[in-house]
C-alpha positions, 0 to 999 in steps of 0.5 A: 833244222839240220844239214843232212847231205851235201852233194857235188856235181862237176858239170860242163863247161867248167863248173862245180855245183853243190846241193845241201839238203836239210831234215826239213826238206829245204835244199840250197845250191852253191857254186864252189869252183876254181876254174881248172881245179874243180877236183881240188875244190871238191875235195876241200868241200868234202873235208868241210862236210865232215863238220857241217853235216848235222849242224844248223844251216841257219847259223851261217856266220858261225859256220863260216867262222869255223870253216875259215878259222877252224884250221891253222891254215886259211885263205887262198883260192881253194879253201875260200872257194870251197867256203864260198860255195857252201855259204851260197847254199846256206843263204839259199836255204835261209832265204827259202825258209823265210820265203825271201830273196837273200838281199831282203835278209841283208839290208833290202834292195837299193836298186830295181835292176842291175847293169850287166856287160858281156864278153867279146873276143876270146883269149886271143882277141880278133874281129872284136869290132864286129862282135861288139857291134852285134852285142850292142845291137842285142841291147847291151850297153857295155862290153869287155875284152882281153887287151892282148895275147901274151906279153913279155916283161919288155916287149915290142911296140908292135904288140902295143899297136895291135892292142890299140888297133883292136880297142880302136876298132871296138870304139869306132864300132859302138860309138862313145856311149858304150862302156868298154872294159879292157882286161889285161888279165895279169898278162902284162908286166909293169913296164909294158902296162905303163905304156899300154894304159897311156896309149889306151886313154884316148879311147876312154875305157870303162875300166882297165882290169888287172893291169898287173898280177895281184901279187904285184898290186904295189905297182898300181901306184906307179901305173896310176900316174900314167892314166886317168882311166878307172883301174879295176882288180880283185878277181884273184883276191880273197876275204876282207883281209886280202882287200884291206891293203889294196883299198888303203893304197887309194889308187884302185877305182873298182874292186872285182871280188868273185863271190865263188872265190872271195868268201861268199855272199856276206863276206863280199858284202863286207868287202863292198862296205869297206870299198864304199868307205874308200869311195871305190865301186864294186863290179863282181867277177863272174865268168861262171855258172848260173848259181854264182851269177844269182849270188852276185845279183843278190849282192848287187841288189842291196849294195849301193856301190855295185855299178855293173855285173859280169856274166858269162852268157855266150862267153868263149869258155862256155862251149857245149853248155851255157849259163841258162842250160841249168835253170828251170826258168831261164827268163830270170836272167832276161837282159833288157837294155843292158840291165837285169831285173832284181830276182824275186824268188826266195833264196838265190832267186833261181830254180836249178834244173836238178835233172839236167844237173845230174844228167850233165854231171855224168859227162863232167869235165876236165877243163884246164886253162892253156899254158902259154909260152913266149917266143924264147920258150919261157912260160907266159901269163895266161 
């Protein structure tokens, strides 16, 4: 079998899809995207396609090694996201060739269903208690929210109190049995993070996510002294080499690699195995489209330390198009009592509605995240 064609589709709300065709009529789909840098990733995929067209798509590990090691410069969000989407499509092809879901080809299922959580609130969270209650009534057993708006290196305690009041409202609305993930989004610097994690502890967060930027992961050692809440990070980290030092620190409880950024399905499976050796859970990051989510669920199904899955249905970014719009059968992602059943179709386990993809690609998108500033005019972390 040979790769004959690679097509890219930039579709609303902020996604990039890839279709790889072969000379045996089997096609595979992937989602190579960096949110806000779709055109840049598209260019990287096109560069890599010069090597890939004409190659055997079944030799996934060899093709991955060439894409990763074949250039002098490697790693980072753009190159790894390009590789990730290509790798997902190659596994989709392989699964369809063998008439098996991907998880059956990389160890087999170790669970029957995967727990999922949904987002509440937006970048500037408000009225989250009511939204949390609505999602729990819809059957979810866990939610996630942003902790704060922008916050300076040293900021007023009123911002801390505002954050605490929002989390308190969510806990009061949903009770003690519902998990609440609190995303610091890298917006908060070490000094304020220490205060926040201590103040949040009485509300028993399911986890505290990205309490500092990943380039400041050494600060997690100090932050961990102020809380017993599980600490999660990893959405902006790439490959097993990027996670090596973090796991060796011994302070993170949950890693959150993104299968469209970190290197794809098998690379994230290797990262998860490393984490398991350190007694660390994995909760893949995925505020993306249906192809990325399908890749995550393939991984979750065969990964014993995967404990919950992010998904983007109804997320505040998905204005105009949503997770299910690009599927022929949206019921494959039916959430029941906070879980989604294992995908059973070959490959990624979904059927992409190619007609809809091509239609929406004519509209495209130019999504960019906002640029925030502090009161004094300095740039703030978004």
